[in-house]
N, CA, C and O atoms as a Tinker XYZ file with bonds, in Angstrom:
   512  protein
     1  N     71.444000  -80.692000   53.665000    73     2
     2  CA    71.361000  -82.107000   53.805000    64     1     3
     3  C     72.562000  -82.707000   53.060000    63     2     4     5
     4  O     72.868000  -82.333000   51.928000    81     3
     5  N     73.214000  -83.632000   53.724000    73     3     6
     6  CA    74.407000  -84.215000   53.118000    64     5     7
     7  C     74.009000  -85.215000   52.046000    63     6     8     9
     8  O     72.881000  -85.707000   52.019000    81     7
     9  N     74.952000  -85.506000   51.166000    73     7    10
    10  CA    74.685000  -86.419000   50.064000    64     9    11
    11  C     74.413000  -87.831000   50.575000    63    10    12    13
    12  O     73.554000  -88.531000   50.040000    81    11
    13  N     75.149000  -88.255000   51.619000    73    11    14
    14  CA    74.957000  -89.610000   52.155000    64    13    15
    15  C     73.558000  -89.753000   52.749000    63    14    16    17
    16  O     72.894000  -90.771000   52.555000    81    15
    17  N     73.124000  -88.741000   53.463000    73    15    18
    18  CA    71.794000  -88.799000   54.071000    64    17    19
    19  C     70.713000  -88.807000   52.992000    63    18    20    21
    20  O     69.718000  -89.521000   53.121000    81    19
    21  N     70.895000  -88.026000   51.936000    73    19    22
    22  CA    69.921000  -87.984000   50.861000    64    21    23
    23  C     69.825000  -89.338000   50.150000    63    22    24    25
    24  O     68.731000  -89.783000   49.806000    81    23
    25  N     70.958000  -89.983000   49.935000    73    23    26
    26  CA    70.961000  -91.305000   49.305000    64    25    27
    27  C     70.280000  -92.316000   50.225000    63    26    28    29
    28  O     69.524000  -93.171000   49.764000    81    27
    29  N     70.549000  -92.216000   51.521000    73    27    30
    30  CA    69.949000  -93.144000   52.478000    64    29    31
    31  C     68.428000  -93.005000   52.499000    63    30    32    33
    32  O     67.722000  -93.989000   52.723000    81    31
    33  N     67.929000  -91.825000   52.275000    73    31    34
    34  CA    66.483000  -91.618000   52.279000    64    33    35
    35  C     65.856000  -92.040000   50.957000    63    34    36    37
    36  O     64.702000  -92.469000   50.941000    81    35
    37  N     66.581000  -91.929000   49.855000    73    35    38
    38  CA    66.019000  -92.193000   48.536000    64    37    39
    39  C     66.000000  -93.675000   48.197000    63    38    40    41
    40  O     65.064000  -94.144000   47.549000    81    39
    41  N     67.027000  -94.431000   48.626000    73    39    42
    42  CA    67.156000  -95.833000   48.245000    64    41    43
    43  C     65.960000  -96.669000   48.692000    63    42    44    45
    44  O     65.451000  -97.438000   47.877000    81    43
    45  N     65.477000  -96.571000   49.928000    73    43    46
    46  CA    64.330000  -97.413000   50.302000    64    45    47
    47  C     63.073000  -97.108000   49.470000    63    46    48    49
    48  O     62.320000  -98.019000   49.127000    81    47
    49  N     62.853000  -95.847000   49.153000    73    47    50
    50  CA    61.689000  -95.491000   48.331000    64    49    51
    51  C     61.823000  -96.100000   46.943000    63    50    52    53
    52  O     60.865000  -96.653000   46.405000    81    51
    53  N     63.000000  -95.996000   46.375000    73    51    54
    54  CA    63.245000  -96.541000   45.051000    64    53    55
    55  C     63.083000  -98.060000   45.053000    63    54    56    57
    56  O     62.517000  -98.629000   44.120000    81    55
    57  N     63.581000  -98.711000   46.101000    73    55    58
    58  CA    63.463000 -100.174000   46.204000    64    57    59
    59  C     61.999000 -100.587000   46.341000    63    58    60    61
    60  O     61.589000 -101.595000   45.767000    81    59
    61  N     61.214000  -99.829000   47.089000    73    59    62
    62  CA    59.801000 -100.151000   47.255000    64    61    63
    63  C     59.067000 -100.026000   45.927000    63    62    64    65
    64  O     58.160000 -100.808000   45.640000    81    63
    65  N     59.451000  -99.057000   45.127000    73    63    66
    66  CA    58.826000  -98.903000   43.810000    64    65    67
    67  C     59.177000 -100.066000   42.895000    63    66    68    69
    68  O     58.351000 -100.483000   42.083000    81    67
    69  N     60.379000 -100.591000   43.013000    73    67    70
    70  CA    60.781000 -101.719000   42.182000    64    69    71
    71  C     60.050000 -102.999000   42.574000    63    70    72    73
    72  O     59.730000 -103.818000   41.712000    81    71
    73  N     59.780000 -103.181000   43.886000    73    71    74
    74  CA    59.102000 -104.380000   44.369000    64    73    75
    75  C     57.614000 -104.372000   44.028000    63    74    76    77
    76  O     57.022000 -105.436000   43.850000    81    75
    77  N     57.003000 -103.200000   43.935000    73    75    78
    78  CA    55.564000 -103.115000   43.649000    64    77    79
    79  C     55.321000 -103.581000   42.209000    63    78    80    81
    80  O     56.142000 -103.339000   41.324000    81    79
    81  N     54.192000 -104.247000   41.988000    73    79    82
    82  CA    53.904000 -104.709000   40.621000    64    81    83
    83  C     53.747000 -103.503000   39.682000    63    82    84    85
    84  O     53.250000 -102.447000   40.072000    81    83
    85  N     54.182000 -103.695000   38.450000    73    83    86
    86  CA    54.074000 -102.617000   37.456000    64    85    87
    87  C     52.599000 -102.331000   37.199000    63    86    88    89
    88  O     51.813000 -103.246000   36.955000    81    87
    89  N     52.239000 -101.079000   37.255000    73    87    90
    90  CA    50.839000 -100.711000   37.137000    64    89    91
    91  C     50.721000  -99.470000   36.257000    63    90    92    93
    92  O     51.374000  -98.458000   36.510000    81    91
    93  N     49.876000  -99.555000   35.210000    73    91    94
    94  CA    49.649000  -98.384000   34.365000    64    93    95
    95  C     48.623000  -97.497000   35.042000    63    94    96    97
    96  O     47.578000  -97.963000   35.495000    81    95
    97  N     48.925000  -96.261000   35.102000    73    95    98
    98  CA    48.005000  -95.328000   35.754000    64    97    99
    99  C     47.495000  -94.289000   34.766000    63    98   100   101
   100  O     47.281000  -93.134000   35.134000    81    99
   101  N     47.299000  -94.690000   33.523000    73    99   102
   102  CA    46.806000  -93.778000   32.512000    64   101   103
   103  C     45.292000  -93.900000   32.420000    63   102   104   105
   104  O     44.735000  -94.972000   32.655000    81   103
   105  N     44.639000  -92.818000   32.083000    73   103   106
   106  CA    43.183000  -92.825000   32.014000    64   105   107
   107  C     42.693000  -93.710000   30.875000    63   106   108   109
   108  O     41.589000  -94.252000   30.942000    81   107
   109  N     43.499000  -93.860000   29.835000    73   107   110
   110  CA    43.067000  -94.644000   28.691000    64   109   111
   111  C     43.107000  -96.141000   28.959000    63   110   112   113
   112  O     42.564000  -96.913000   28.168000    81   111
   113  N     43.734000  -96.577000   30.051000    73   111   114
   114  CA    43.826000  -98.011000   30.318000    64   113   115
   115  C     42.503000  -98.580000   30.813000    63   114   116   117
   116  O     42.247000  -99.772000   30.645000    81   115
   117  N     41.676000  -97.764000   31.408000    73   115   118
   118  CA    40.380000  -98.237000   31.898000    64   117   119
   119  C     39.328000  -97.977000   30.821000    63   118   120   121
   120  O     38.984000  -96.827000   30.550000    81   119
   121  N     38.821000  -99.039000   30.212000    73   119   122
   122  CA    37.877000  -98.870000   29.107000    64   121   123
   123  C     36.483000  -98.501000   29.583000    63   122   124   125
   124  O     35.719000  -97.905000   28.823000    81   123
   125  N     36.134000  -98.830000   30.800000    73   123   126
   126  CA    34.809000  -98.505000   31.299000    64   125   127
   127  C     34.814000  -97.217000   32.127000    63   126   128   129
   128  O     33.924000  -96.999000   32.949000    81   127
   129  N     35.786000  -96.394000   31.914000    73   127   130
   130  CA    35.893000  -95.110000   32.592000    64   129   131
   131  C     34.854000  -94.152000   32.006000    63   130   132   133
   132  O     34.693000  -94.085000   30.787000    81   131
   133  N     34.147000  -93.412000   32.865000    73   131   134
   134  CA    33.100000  -92.493000   32.406000    64   133   135
   135  C     33.688000  -91.361000   31.565000    63   134   136   137
   136  O     33.068000  -90.923000   30.596000    81   135
   137  N     34.857000  -90.895000   31.924000    73   135   138
   138  CA    35.490000  -89.816000   31.169000    64   137   139
   139  C     35.804000  -90.263000   29.742000    63   138   140   141
   140  O     35.562000  -89.527000   28.786000    81   139
   141  N     36.348000  -91.478000   29.608000    73   139   142
   142  CA    36.699000  -91.997000   28.288000    64   141   143
   143  C     35.436000  -92.177000   27.448000    63   142   144   145
   144  O     35.436000  -91.851000   26.261000    81   143
   145  N     34.364000  -92.689000   28.045000    73   143   146
   146  CA    33.114000  -92.868000   27.317000    64   145   147
   147  C     32.557000  -91.525000   26.840000    63   146   148   149
   148  O     32.065000  -91.408000   25.718000    81   147
   149  N     32.642000  -90.526000   27.699000    73   147   150
   150  CA    32.145000  -89.205000   27.315000    64   149   151
   151  C     32.954000  -88.624000   26.161000    63   150   152   153
   152  O     32.388000  -88.044000   25.234000    81   151
   153  N     34.279000  -88.777000   26.215000    73   151   154
   154  CA    35.134000  -88.267000   25.133000    64   153   155
   155  C     34.841000  -88.982000   23.820000    63   154   156   157
   156  O     34.825000  -88.348000   22.765000    81   155
   157  N     34.610000  -90.281000   23.868000    73   155   158
   158  CA    34.280000  -91.035000   22.659000    64   157   159
   159  C     32.942000  -90.566000   22.089000    63   158   160   161
   160  O     32.782000  -90.444000   20.875000    81   159
   161  N     31.985000  -90.304000   22.980000    73   159   162
   162  CA    30.686000  -89.798000   22.526000    64   161   163
   163  C     30.844000  -88.441000   21.846000    63   162   164   165
   164  O     30.221000  -88.195000   20.813000    81   163
   165  N     31.659000  -87.569000   22.402000    73   163   166
   166  CA    31.889000  -86.244000   21.821000    64   165   167
   167  C     32.551000  -86.372000   20.449000    63   166   168   169
   168  O     32.180000  -85.662000   19.515000    81   167
   169  N     33.524000  -87.270000   20.323000    73   167   170
   170  CA    34.186000  -87.476000   19.028000    64   169   171
   171  C     33.204000  -87.997000   17.992000    63   170   172   173
   172  O     33.224000  -87.552000   16.844000    81   171
   173  N     32.349000  -88.931000   18.376000    73   171   174
   174  CA    31.364000  -89.475000   17.444000    64   173   175
   175  C     30.372000  -88.399000   17.008000    63   174   176   177
   176  O     30.003000  -88.325000   15.836000    81   175
   177  N     29.947000  -87.574000   17.948000    73   175   178
   178  CA    29.034000  -86.476000   17.623000    64   177   179
   179  C     29.703000  -85.492000   16.666000    63   178   180   181
   180  O     29.076000  -85.043000   15.706000    81   179
   181  N     30.958000  -85.156000   16.914000    73   179   182
   182  CA    31.689000  -84.235000   16.044000    64   181   183
   183  C     31.839000  -84.821000   14.643000    63   182   184   185
   184  O     31.716000  -84.100000   13.653000    81   183
   185  N     32.101000  -86.110000   14.557000    73   183   186
   186  CA    32.241000  -86.774000   13.254000    64   185   187
   187  C     30.927000  -86.680000   12.467000    63   186   188   189
   188  O     30.935000  -86.382000   11.273000    81   187
   189  N     29.803000  -86.934000   13.142000    73   187   190
   190  CA    28.494000  -86.859000   12.484000    64   189   191
   191  C     28.145000  -85.446000   12.060000    63   190   192   193
   192  O     27.609000  -85.232000   10.972000    81   191
   193  N     28.446000  -84.482000   12.918000    73   191   194
   194  CA    28.162000  -83.089000   12.599000    64   193   195
   195  C     29.008000  -82.620000   11.422000    63   194   196   197
   196  O     28.526000  -81.869000   10.575000    81   195
   197  N     30.260000  -83.054000   11.362000    73   195   198
   198  CA    31.133000  -82.695000   10.255000    64   197   199
   199  C     30.579000  -83.223000    8.944000    63   198   200   201
   200  O     30.567000  -82.514000    7.938000    81   199
   201  N     30.124000  -84.459000    8.953000    73   199   202
   202  CA    29.547000  -85.040000    7.733000    64   201   203
   203  C     28.300000  -84.274000    7.301000    63   202   204   205
   204  O     28.098000  -84.049000    6.108000    81   203
   205  N     27.460000  -83.870000    8.260000    73   203   206
   206  CA    26.259000  -83.115000    7.938000    64   205   207
   207  C     26.618000  -81.799000    7.247000    63   206   208   209
   208  O     26.032000  -81.463000    6.217000    81   207
   209  N     27.568000  -81.059000    7.799000    73   207   210
   210  CA    27.928000  -79.763000    7.220000    64   209   211
   211  C     28.642000  -79.908000    5.885000    63   210   212   213
   212  O     28.551000  -79.015000    5.042000    81   211
   213  N     29.348000  -81.010000    5.675000    73   211   214
   214  CA    29.933000  -81.259000    4.349000    64   213   215
   215  C     28.830000  -81.433000    3.318000    63   214   216   217
   216  O     28.908000  -80.881000    2.220000    81   215
   217  N     27.794000  -82.203000    3.670000    73   215   218
   218  CA    26.688000  -82.419000    2.748000    64   217   219
   219  C     25.945000  -81.117000    2.470000    63   218   220   221
   220  O     25.569000  -80.848000    1.329000    81   219
   221  N     25.732000  -80.306000    3.509000    73   219   222
   222  CA    25.055000  -79.024000    3.327000    64   221   223
   223  C     25.879000  -78.115000    2.415000    63   222   224   225
   224  O     25.323000  -77.426000    1.560000    81   223
   225  N     27.201000  -78.111000    2.593000    73   223   226
   226  CA    28.075000  -77.250000    1.799000    64   225   227
   227  C     28.026000  -77.604000    0.321000    63   226   228   229
   228  O     28.124000  -76.719000   -0.528000    81   227
   229  N     27.878000  -78.873000    0.005000    73   227   230
   230  CA    27.817000  -79.269000   -1.403000    64   229   231
   231  C     26.592000  -78.683000   -2.093000    63   230   232   233
   232  O     26.605000  -78.503000   -3.310000    81   231
   233  N     25.545000  -78.386000   -1.352000    73   231   234
   234  CA    24.361000  -77.765000   -1.939000    64   233   235
   235  C     24.392000  -76.252000   -1.893000    63   234   236   237
   236  O     23.877000  -75.588000   -2.792000    81   235
   237  N     24.992000  -75.705000   -0.854000    73   235   238
   238  CA    24.966000  -74.257000   -0.650000    64   237   239
   239  C     25.929000  -73.532000   -1.585000    63   238   240   241
   240  O     25.582000  -72.480000   -2.122000    81   239
   241  N     27.109000  -74.061000   -1.789000    73   239   242
   242  CA    28.114000  -73.365000   -2.607000    64   241   243
   243  C     27.624000  -73.184000   -4.049000    63   242   244   245
   244  O     27.758000  -72.083000   -4.581000    81   243
   245  N     27.064000  -74.208000   -4.709000    73   243   246
   246  CA    26.515000  -73.959000   -6.053000    64   245   247
   247  C     25.343000  -72.971000   -6.032000    63   246   248   249
   248  O     25.193000  -72.169000   -6.954000    81   247
   249  N     24.516000  -73.026000   -4.986000    73   247   250
   250  CA    23.396000  -72.085000   -4.894000    64   249   251
   251  C     23.909000  -70.653000   -4.780000    63   250   252   253
   252  O     23.332000  -69.743000   -5.375000    81   251
   253  N     24.978000  -70.444000   -4.029000    73   251   254
   254  CA    25.562000  -69.100000   -3.924000    64   253   255
   255  C     26.133000  -68.638000   -5.257000    63   254   256   257
   256  O     26.014000  -67.463000   -5.607000    81   255
   257  N     26.748000  -69.544000   -6.001000    73   255   258
   258  CA    27.286000  -69.187000   -7.315000    64   257   259
   259  C     26.162000  -68.787000   -8.268000    63   258   260   261
   260  O     26.297000  -67.817000   -9.014000    81   259
   261  N     25.069000  -69.519000   -8.249000    73   259   262
   262  CA    23.921000  -69.189000   -9.104000    64   261   263
   263  C     23.310000  -67.857000   -8.692000    63   262   264   265
   264  O     22.970000  -67.040000   -9.548000    81   263
   265  N     23.168000  -67.632000   -7.392000    73   263   266
   266  CA    22.613000  -66.366000   -6.904000    64   265   267
   267  C     23.523000  -65.196000   -7.276000    63   266   268   269
   268  O     23.032000  -64.125000   -7.633000    81   267
   269  N     24.844000  -65.386000   -7.196000    73   267   270
   270  CA    25.774000  -64.331000   -7.590000    64   269   271
   271  C     25.686000  -64.008000   -9.070000    63   270   272   273
   272  O     25.742000  -62.840000   -9.456000    81   271
   273  N     25.547000  -65.044000   -9.911000    73   271   274
   274  CA    25.397000  -64.812000  -11.357000    64   273   275
   275  C     24.096000  -64.073000  -11.642000    63   274   276   277
   276  O     24.066000  -63.187000  -12.496000    81   275
   277  N     23.024000  -64.423000  -10.940000    73   275   278
   278  CA    21.747000  -63.732000  -11.115000    64   277   279
   279  C     21.852000  -62.266000  -10.698000    63   278   280   281
   280  O     21.344000  -61.387000  -11.394000    81   279
   281  N     22.502000  -61.999000   -9.577000    73   279   282
   282  CA    22.663000  -60.620000   -9.118000    64   281   283
   283  C     23.480000  -59.806000  -10.113000    63   282   284   285
   284  O     23.161000  -58.645000  -10.371000    81   283
   285  N     24.524000  -60.398000  -10.671000    73   283   286
   286  CA    25.341000  -59.706000  -11.675000    64   285   287
   287  C     24.508000  -59.389000  -12.924000    63   286   288   289
   288  O     24.607000  -58.293000  -13.475000    81   287
   289  N     23.696000  -60.340000  -13.363000    73   287   290
   290  CA    22.847000  -60.133000  -14.535000    64   289   291
   291  C     21.840000  -59.011000  -14.276000    63   290   292   293
   292  O     21.651000  -58.143000  -15.128000    81   291
   293  N     21.192000  -59.024000  -13.108000    73   291   294
   294  CA    20.220000  -57.978000  -12.767000    64   293   295
   295  C     20.882000  -56.611000  -12.642000    63   294   296   297
   296  O     20.295000  -55.602000  -13.032000    81   295
   297  N     22.088000  -56.566000  -12.106000    73   295   298
   298  CA    22.830000  -55.307000  -11.974000    64   297   299
   299  C     23.087000  -54.698000  -13.353000    63   298   300   301
   300  O     22.884000  -53.501000  -13.553000    81   299
   301  N     23.534000  -55.525000  -14.303000    73   299   302
   302  CA    23.785000  -55.022000  -15.650000    64   301   303
   303  C     22.497000  -54.595000  -16.340000    63   302   304   305
   304  O     22.494000  -53.600000  -17.065000    81   303
   305  N     21.406000  -55.322000  -16.133000    73   303   306
   306  CA    20.114000  -54.926000  -16.691000    64   305   307
   307  C     19.685000  -53.566000  -16.137000    63   306   308   309
   308  O     19.156000  -52.733000  -16.873000    81   307
   309  N     19.908000  -53.346000  -14.867000    73   307   310
   310  CA    19.539000  -52.077000  -14.228000    64   309   311
   311  C     20.271000  -50.913000  -14.883000    63   310   312   313
   312  O     19.658000  -49.895000  -15.205000    81   311
   313  N     21.578000  -51.059000  -15.083000    73   311   314
   314  CA    22.335000  -49.944000  -15.666000    64   313   315
   315  C     22.057000  -49.787000  -17.152000    63   314   316   317
   316  O     22.196000  -48.688000  -17.688000    81   315
   317  N     21.669000  -50.861000  -17.831000    73   315   318
   318  CA    21.225000  -50.718000  -19.224000    64   317   319
   319  C     19.949000  -49.892000  -19.282000    63   318   320   321
   320  O     19.772000  -49.091000  -20.200000    81   319
   321  N     19.070000  -50.074000  -18.324000    73   319   322
   322  CA    17.842000  -49.284000  -18.252000    64   321   323
   323  C     18.170000  -47.807000  -18.009000    63   322   324   325
   324  O     17.556000  -46.929000  -18.615000    81   323
   325  N     19.127000  -47.534000  -17.132000    73   323   326
   326  CA    19.488000  -46.149000  -16.832000    64   325   327
   327  C     20.096000  -45.454000  -18.047000    63   326   328   329
   328  O     19.978000  -44.236000  -18.183000    81   327
   329  N     20.739000  -46.207000  -18.925000    73   327   330
   330  CA    21.353000  -45.570000  -20.090000    64   329   331
   331  C     20.294000  -45.039000  -21.056000    63   330   332   333
   332  O     20.618000  -44.192000  -21.889000    81   331
   333  N     19.037000  -45.503000  -20.981000    73   331   334
   334  CA    17.968000  -45.025000  -21.854000    64   333   335
   335  C     17.233000  -43.825000  -21.267000    63   334   336   337
   336  O     16.407000  -43.222000  -21.952000    81   335
   337  N     17.506000  -43.473000  -20.048000    73   335   338
   338  CA    16.818000  -42.355000  -19.405000    64   337   339
   339  C     17.475000  -41.041000  -19.814000    63   338   340   341
   340  O     18.633000  -41.033000  -20.232000    81   339
   341  N     16.746000  -39.928000  -19.696000    73   339   342
   342  CA    17.350000  -38.630000  -20.040000    64   341   343
   343  C     18.445000  -38.264000  -19.044000    63   342   344   345
   344  O     18.485000  -38.824000  -17.949000    81   343
   345  N     19.326000  -37.346000  -19.396000    73   343   346
   346  CA    20.385000  -36.934000  -18.459000    64   345   347
   347  C     19.798000  -36.411000  -17.157000    63   346   348   349
   348  O     18.652000  -35.962000  -17.116000    81   347
   349  N     20.588000  -36.473000  -16.105000    73   347   350
   350  CA    20.110000  -36.067000  -14.779000    64   349   351
   351  C     19.614000  -34.622000  -14.764000    63   350   352   353
   352  O     18.632000  -34.313000  -14.089000    81   351
   353  N     20.282000  -33.740000  -15.500000    73   351   354
   354  CA    19.913000  -32.323000  -15.471000    64   353   355
   355  C     18.539000  -32.072000  -16.095000    63   354   356   357
   356  O     17.886000  -31.081000  -15.768000    81   355
   357  N     18.094000  -32.956000  -16.989000    73   355   358
   358  CA    16.828000  -32.757000  -17.690000    64   357   359
   359  C     15.647000  -33.416000  -16.992000    63   358   360   361
   360  O     14.509000  -33.224000  -17.418000    81   359
   361  N     15.874000  -34.165000  -15.962000    73   359   362
   362  CA    14.776000  -34.848000  -15.282000    64   361   363
   363  C     14.002000  -33.875000  -14.416000    63   362   364   365
   364  O     14.537000  -32.869000  -13.950000    81   363
   365  N     12.734000  -34.191000  -14.209000    73   363   366
   366  CA    11.877000  -33.347000  -13.383000    64   365   367
   367  C     12.315000  -33.442000  -11.933000    63   366   368   369
   368  O     12.509000  -34.535000  -11.402000    81   367
   369  N     12.468000  -32.302000  -11.304000    73   367   370
   370  CA    12.819000  -32.287000   -9.885000    64   369   371
   371  C     11.604000  -31.797000   -9.110000    63   370   372   373
   372  O     11.190000  -30.646000   -9.246000    81   371
   373  N     11.048000  -32.667000   -8.309000    73   371   374
   374  CA     9.829000  -32.371000   -7.577000    64   373   375
   375  C     10.161000  -31.640000   -6.280000    63   374   376   377
   376  O     11.277000  -31.754000   -5.772000    81   375
   377  N      9.196000  -30.886000   -5.737000    73   375   378
   378  CA     9.492000  -30.063000   -4.563000    64   377   379
   379  C      9.871000  -30.871000   -3.312000    63   378   380   381
   380  O     10.544000  -30.341000   -2.428000    81   379
   381  N      9.461000  -32.114000   -3.221000    73   379   382
   382  CA     9.788000  -32.922000   -2.041000    64   381   383
   383  C     11.171000  -33.551000   -2.132000    63   382   384   385
   384  O     11.634000  -34.144000   -1.157000    81   383
   385  N     11.838000  -33.439000   -3.264000    73   383   386
   386  CA    13.162000  -34.023000   -3.419000    64   385   387
   387  C     14.237000  -33.028000   -2.983000    63   386   388   389
   388  O     14.110000  -31.823000   -3.200000    81   387
   389  N     15.277000  -33.543000   -2.377000    73   387   390
   390  CA    16.472000  -32.763000   -2.018000    64   389   391
   391  C     16.145000  -31.520000   -1.212000    63   390   392   393
   392  O     16.650000  -30.440000   -1.518000    81   391
   393  N     15.322000  -31.649000   -0.202000    73   391   394
   394  CA    15.001000  -30.524000    0.674000    64   393   395
   395  C     16.223000  -30.242000    1.544000    63   394   396   397
   396  O     16.769000  -31.142000    2.184000    81   395
   397  N     16.639000  -28.987000    1.555000    73   395   398
   398  CA    17.799000  -28.577000    2.349000    64   397   399
   399  C     17.370000  -27.445000    3.289000    63   398   400   401
   400  O     17.125000  -26.324000    2.845000    81   399
   401  N     17.279000  -27.745000    4.588000    73   399   402
   402  CA    16.968000  -26.693000    5.546000    64   401   403
   403  C     18.242000  -26.097000    6.135000    63   402   404   405
   404  O     18.255000  -24.944000    6.567000    81   403
   405  N     19.303000  -26.881000    6.148000    73   403   406
   406  CA    20.612000  -26.389000    6.559000    64   405   407
   407  C     21.679000  -27.245000    5.880000    63   406   408   409
   408  O     21.395000  -28.346000    5.410000    81   407
   409  N     22.885000  -26.739000    5.834000    73   407   410
   410  CA    23.967000  -27.449000    5.157000    64   409   411
   411  C     24.405000  -28.667000    5.961000    63   410   412   413
   412  O     24.331000  -28.691000    7.190000    81   411
   413  N     24.866000  -29.680000    5.224000    73   411   414
   414  CA    25.452000  -30.847000    5.880000    64   413   415
   415  C     26.822000  -30.472000    6.442000    63   414   416   417
   416  O     27.415000  -29.476000    6.027000    81   415
   417  N     27.322000  -31.267000    7.382000    73   415   418
   418  CA    28.575000  -30.942000    8.060000    64   417   419
   419  C     29.797000  -31.363000    7.253000    63   418   420   421
   420  O     30.918000  -31.050000    7.652000    81   419
   421  N     29.626000  -32.052000    6.147000    73   419   422
   422  CA    30.760000  -32.564000    5.371000    64   421   423
   423  C     30.695000  -32.029000    3.943000    63   422   424   425
   424  O     29.654000  -31.567000    3.478000    81   423
   425  N     31.824000  -32.105000    3.273000    73   423   426
   426  CA    31.902000  -31.719000    1.865000    64   425   427
   427  C     31.509000  -30.275000    1.648000    63   426   428   429
   428  O     31.863000  -29.394000    2.430000    81   427
   429  N     30.764000  -30.042000    0.563000    73   427   430
   430  CA    30.319000  -28.676000    0.267000    64   429   431
   431  C     29.020000  -28.335000    0.984000    63   430   432   433
   432  O     28.493000  -27.237000    0.801000    81   431
   433  N     28.496000  -29.240000    1.786000    73   431   434
   434  CA    27.294000  -29.004000    2.572000    64   433   435
   435  C     26.013000  -29.271000    1.806000    63   434   436   437
   436  O     24.930000  -29.191000    2.386000    81   435
   437  N     26.104000  -29.590000    0.497000    73   435   438
   438  CA    24.919000  -29.776000   -0.316000    64   437   439
   439  C     24.632000  -31.244000   -0.599000    63   438   440   441
   440  O     23.502000  -31.591000   -0.942000    81   439
   441  N     25.623000  -32.107000   -0.463000    73   439   442
   442  CA    25.455000  -33.517000   -0.828000    64   441   443
   443  C     25.350000  -34.372000    0.428000    63   442   444   445
   444  O     26.048000  -34.147000    1.417000    81   443
   445  N     24.449000  -35.368000    0.361000    73   443   446
   446  CA    24.266000  -36.263000    1.494000    64   445   447
   447  C     25.493000  -37.146000    1.672000    63   446   448   449
   448  O     26.399000  -37.140000    0.838000    81   447
   449  N     25.516000  -37.893000    2.745000    73   447   450
   450  CA    26.670000  -38.743000    3.048000    64   449   451
   451  C     26.841000  -39.857000    2.010000    63   450   452   453
   452  O     27.969000  -40.255000    1.720000    81   451
   453  N     25.746000  -40.362000    1.450000    73   451   454
   454  CA    25.803000  -41.444000    0.472000    64   453   455
   455  C     25.522000  -40.933000   -0.936000    63   454   456   457
   456  O     24.859000  -41.621000   -1.712000    81   455
   457  N     25.994000  -39.778000   -1.275000    73   455   458
   458  CA    25.756000  -39.152000   -2.569000    64   457   459
   459  C     26.475000  -39.915000   -3.670000    63   458   460   461
   460  O     27.639000  -40.286000   -3.522000    81   459
   461  N     25.771000  -40.148000   -4.782000    73   459   462
   462  CA    26.330000  -40.821000   -5.947000    64   461   463
   463  C     26.062000  -39.929000   -7.151000    63   462   464   465
   464  O     24.905000  -39.724000   -7.518000    81   463
   465  N     27.105000  -39.398000   -7.769000    73   463   466
   466  CA    26.936000  -38.453000   -8.866000    64   465   467
   467  C     26.293000  -39.080000  -10.102000    63   466   468   469
   468  O     25.727000  -38.368000  -10.931000    81   467
   469  N     26.375000  -40.415000  -10.234000    73   467   470
   470  CA    25.748000  -41.066000  -11.385000    64   469   471
   471  C     24.235000  -41.150000  -11.238000    63   470   472   473
   472  O     23.522000  -41.247000  -12.237000    81   471
   473  N     23.737000  -41.115000  -10.009000    73   471   474
   474  CA    22.317000  -41.324000   -9.759000    64   473   475
   475  C     21.649000  -40.072000   -9.209000    63   474   476   477
   476  O     20.535000  -39.743000   -9.616000    81   475
   477  N     22.298000  -39.376000   -8.304000    73   475   478
   478  CA    21.697000  -38.233000   -7.627000    64   477   479
   479  C     22.024000  -36.933000   -8.358000    63   478   480   481
   480  O     23.110000  -36.747000   -8.906000    81   479
   481  N     21.025000  -36.037000   -8.339000    73   479   482
   482  CA    21.245000  -34.707000   -8.915000    64   481   483
   483  C     20.482000  -33.711000   -8.050000    63   482   484   485
   484  O     19.352000  -33.959000   -7.631000    81   483
   485  N     21.112000  -32.610000   -7.803000    73   483   486
   486  CA    20.465000  -31.552000   -7.038000    64   485   487
   487  C     20.853000  -30.225000   -7.660000    63   486   488   489
   488  O     22.037000  -29.925000   -7.814000    81   487
   489  N     19.850000  -29.427000   -8.018000    73   487   490
   490  CA    20.099000  -28.104000   -8.562000    64   489   491
   491  C     20.106000  -27.114000   -7.415000    63   490   492   493
   492  O     19.046000  -26.790000   -6.880000    81   491
   493  N     21.270000  -26.626000   -7.024000    73   491   494
   494  CA    21.305000  -25.720000   -5.857000    64   493   495
   495  C     20.658000  -24.371000   -6.136000    63   494   496   497
   496  O     20.351000  -23.636000   -5.198000    81   495
   497  N     20.444000  -24.028000   -7.404000    73   495   498
   498  CA    19.828000  -22.718000   -7.735000    64   497   499
   499  C     18.324000  -22.811000   -7.854000    63   498   500   501
   500  O     17.675000  -21.828000   -8.210000    81   499
   501  N     17.753000  -23.967000   -7.565000    73   499   502
   502  CA    16.305000  -24.173000   -7.674000    64   501   503
   503  C     15.595000  -23.330000   -6.627000    63   502   504   505
   504  O     16.021000  -23.263000   -5.474000    81   503
   505  N     14.515000  -22.690000   -7.039000    73   503   506
   506  CA    13.702000  -21.925000   -6.103000    64   505   507
   507  C     12.486000  -22.767000   -5.789000    63   506   508   509
   508  O     11.709000  -23.108000   -6.681000    81   507
   509  N     12.320000  -23.106000   -4.506000    73   507   510
   510  CA    11.205000  -23.984000   -4.133000    64   509   511
   511  C      9.970000  -23.198000   -3.805000    63   510   512
   512  O      8.938000  -23.780000   -3.470000    81   511
């Protein structure tokens, strides 16, 4: 298409746009638009929900701090109690404890997956 022909086709369209009254075609210009009302409702709901969770957080965070301090205190009390007990080797080992019918697939085959040497004891030479 030649440049002259393209200009000839464009000028009348451009002139018609200039003659037409200026008109905003944005969604925000219509205040009674259903979409705008719905968006405003969603924003208001979000604002209210945010305020609710802020108020809840002011109560929950101190409660979590108090619960954490209590758990720490109980944990230390528990280990203080364990320090008064006899050594693991001297405690009574009952026949229902540490039953081994076959070796475990990990480690030396004698310790469970969650074995804790401070708490658990197993005498492998015990005759049941």
